[in-house]
N, C-alpha and C positions, 0 to 999 in steps of 0.2 A: 302361378297356379300349376304346380307340377302334378299333383294328384287329381284324379278324376273319379266321378261316380260312373259306374257302367250300368246303372239301373235307376228307376225312379223311386223305388221303395225306400232306400236308405235316406235320401234327402227329405222325402215326405214324412217319414217316421221322425226324423230329427226336427222337422218343422213342428210337428204335433207335440213333441216333447218340450221344445222351447216355448211353444205357446202355452202349454200347461203350467210352465214356470213363470209365465208372463215376461219372457225374455224375447225382445225383437230379434229378427234375423234379416239378412239381405238375400235377395235372389234376383235373377233376371229371366226374362222370357220373351219370345217372339209374339207379336200380335198377328192377327189374321191378315193384316195388310202388309206384313213382312218387316215392319219396324221392330226394333228391340226396345224393351222397357227394362230399366234397372230400378229396383225398389231397394232403398237403403235401410228402411226400418218397417217391418211388417210383422203381423201376427195373423194366424188363421182365424176364421170366424165361422159360426154356424151358417148353414145355408137357409135362405128365406124360401118359403113355399113357391114363390114365383120363379125361383132359380132352379127348379128340379129338372128342367130339360137338359139333357146331356150331362147331368150332375156327376155321374161316375167318371167322367173324363176331365172334370174341372177341380181347381183349387179355389176356394173362397178365402179372401184375405182382406185385411184392413191395412191401408197404407198409413202408417202412424205419422208421417210427415205432413200429409194433406188431410188426414182423417176421412179418406174416401173408402167406400166399400167397393172392392173390385174382384174380378175373377180372371183366371187364366186356364187355358187347356193344358193338362198335364204333359201331353206329348210336345208342347212348345217350350217347356222349361229348358233353360240353358245353363244356369249355375245356381248354386246354393252356398251362401256364405263364402263367396269368392272361389269356390271349387267347381270346376266345369262338370257338366253332365253330358257324357258322350256314350250313347248305346253302341254296342258292337254287334 
């Protein structure tokens, strides 16, 4: 992983683009308890009405390996398709 993203906009836009084409992507993020989660196959999903709290700070996704609906806080994203996200 030589290249890195230095913002969240690029990987999120790429996630949206791949989701529109129904192409899964990989990403990793920290959980609130400090553990790291690596998702190998995911697509973004629409937000349910019950998930509106803090929604502008979250990504809603489906883990295609487990078929679970999950979310993560955008500031906790670590990588997208094996490319690190490091803000400067």
